[in-house]
N, C-alpha and C positions, 0 to 999 in steps of 0.2 A: 503494500500500500504506500510505502514511502516514495515510490517513483510515480505514483498515479497523479496525473495533472488534475488540479481542482478537487482534491480528495474531499475537502469540507465545503466546497462550493457546489459540486454536483450532488443532487439528491439521489439516494438509493431508492429501491422499490418500496413504496409505502406499505404494500402488502407484506413484503419480507420483513420490514422494520417492525410492523405490528406483530407478526408471528414471532420474531425473536424476542420482542419485549414481553409478550405473554409467556413464552418459555421461561424467561428469566424470572418473571414475577411468580410463576408457579414453583420456582426452585429447581427447575430442570437444568441439566447441563446444556449450555449453549456453546456450540462449536462454530464460531464465526467463519473459520476457514472452510468447513464442510457445508454449513447451512446457509451461508450468505456470501455476498460479494463485498469488496472493500467499501464501496459507496454506501451499501446498506449498513455496514458496521459503523462507518463514520456518522451516518444519519442517526443510528441508534445512540451513539455517544452524545451527539448534539441534543437529542431528545432527553436523554438522562440529565444532562447539565441544565437544560431549560426547566426541567421539572423539579430541580432541587429547591427546597422551600426558601433557602436564604442565599443561594448561589455558592460558588466555590469559596470566595472570600466573604465570610459572613459579616453582617453589619457590626458585630462586636469587634471585628478586627480592623474595620475601616480607620478608626483613629490612630491605631498603631502604624498602619501603612502610610497615612498622611504624615505622621511624625517622622517616619523613616525617610520619606521623600524630601522633607524640608531639611 
């Protein structure tokens, strides 16, 4: 996937992304190499990140990051 152009720009198959998401939520083993293509795997990651309740950098960490920036 590292050599794929537009890996996070090109959307994967929504059907495949939904299928992989449901497998993950049911606690099933998800084999991205066998079960999906790289674009669907990237789309699944983007979906996961979008659905995080507070994002990767939580609001509690914002002041610390601002402080480090200054």
